[in-house]
C-alpha positions as CSV (number, residue, x, y, z in Angstrom):
1,M,6.8,25.4,-5.5
2,T,7.5,21.6,-5.2
3,S,4.9,19.3,-3.9
4,T,5.8,16.6,-1.4
5,P,4.3,13.1,-2.2
6,R,1.6,12.2,0.3
7,Q,2.5,9.5,2.7
8,S,-1.0,9.1,4.3
9,G,-4.5,10.1,3.8
10,I,-8.2,9.2,3.9
11,I,-10.1,8.0,0.9
12,E,-13.7,7.0,0.5
13,V,-14.6,3.7,-1.2
14,D,-18.2,2.6,-1.6
15,G,-19.3,5.3,0.8
16,L,-16.9,4.2,3.6
17,P,-13.8,6.1,4.8
18,Y,-10.4,4.2,4.8
19,Q,-7.2,5.5,6.2
20,W,-4.0,4.6,4.4
21,E,-0.3,5.2,5.3
22,L,3.0,4.5,3.7
23,R,4.6,2.0,6.1
24,S,7.9,1.4,4.3
25,E,9.6,2.6,1.2
26,P,11.4,0.3,-1.2
27,Q,14.5,-1.0,0.5
28,W,17.4,-3.4,-0.1
29,S,17.6,-6.5,2.1
30,E,20.8,-8.7,2.1
31,N,18.6,-11.8,2.4
32,H,15.9,-11.0,-0.1
33,G,17.2,-8.3,-2.4
34,W,14.9,-5.4,-3.2
35,K,11.6,-5.2,-1.4
36,G,8.8,-2.9,-2.5
37,M,6.8,-0.4,-0.5
38,T,4.2,-1.4,2.0
39,V,1.0,0.6,2.5
40,T,-1.3,0.0,5.5
41,L,-5.1,0.2,5.2
42,L,-7.7,0.6,8.0
43,R,-11.3,1.3,7.6
44,Q,-12.2,4.1,10.1
45,H,-13.8,2.9,13.3
46,T,-12.7,-0.8,12.8
47,Q,-9.8,-2.8,14.1
48,R,-8.2,-5.1,11.5
49,E,-5.6,-3.6,9.2
50,A,-4.6,-4.8,5.8
51,L,-1.0,-4.4,4.5
52,L,-0.5,-4.0,0.7
53,E,3.0,-5.1,-0.3
54,F,4.0,-3.8,-3.7
55,P,6.8,-5.2,-5.9
56,P,10.0,-3.2,-6.1
57,P,10.1,-0.6,-8.8
58,K,11.9,-1.9,-12.0
59,R,14.3,1.0,-12.0
60,L,15.8,-0.2,-8.7
61,M,16.2,-3.7,-10.0
62,K,18.1,-2.3,-13.0
63,G,20.4,-0.4,-10.7
64,L,19.0,3.1,-11.5
65,P,18.7,5.7,-8.7
66,R,15.6,5.9,-6.5
67,G,12.9,8.3,-7.5
68,R,10.1,9.8,-5.6
69,L,7.3,7.5,-4.6
70,Q,3.9,8.4,-6.1
71,I,0.9,7.0,-4.3
72,S,-2.2,8.1,-6.0
73,D,-5.8,7.8,-4.9
74,A,-6.4,5.4,-7.8
75,V,-3.7,3.0,-6.5
76,V,-5.0,3.1,-3.0
77,T,-8.6,2.6,-4.2
78,R,-7.6,-0.4,-6.4
79,G,-5.7,-1.8,-3.4
80,I,-8.7,-1.5,-1.1
81,R,-11.0,-3.1,-3.6
82,A,-8.6,-5.9,-4.2
83,A,-8.1,-6.6,-0.5
84,L,-11.8,-6.7,0.1
85,D,-12.3,-9.0,-2.9
86,A,-9.6,-11.3,-1.5
87,G,-11.3,-11.6,1.8
88,W,-10.2,-8.8,4.0
89,E,-12.9,-8.2,6.7
90,P,-12.1,-4.8,8.3
91,E,-14.7,-5.4,11.1
92,S,-13.1,-8.6,12.3
93,R,-10.4,-8.9,14.9
94,G,-7.0,-10.3,14.5
95,K,-3.6,-9.8,13.0
96,P,-3.2,-7.5,9.9
97,V,-3.9,-9.3,6.7
98,V,-1.1,-9.1,4.1
99,F,-1.8,-8.8,0.4
100,M,0.7,-8.9,-2.5
101,V,-0.1,-6.3,-5.1
102,D,1.0,-6.5,-8.7
103,A,3.0,-3.8,-10.4
104,D,-0.3,-2.1,-11.6
105,G,-1.7,-1.9,-8.0
106,N,-4.2,-4.8,-8.5
């Protein structure tokens, strides 16, 4: 039996539940070349989203075929903590806040 990679979920960080969802997979852009995946974060019962933008996988930049995306709880947890440390305030109102994440998910 094959398992399908998760594309959304709920994870608890510091006792608070956060929803995450894969917004876009890595894709080619004529203007910008390869763009990495984007994951949305939202703490439950709040309004302000955070967007985590990941760099494109190195295999795509080398011309290798696309593989399955693997989004682990550890990657999402590190992304949530990094966004909070960088100033994301989930209780505030406003446009989604965009954070660039390094290749290790930090």
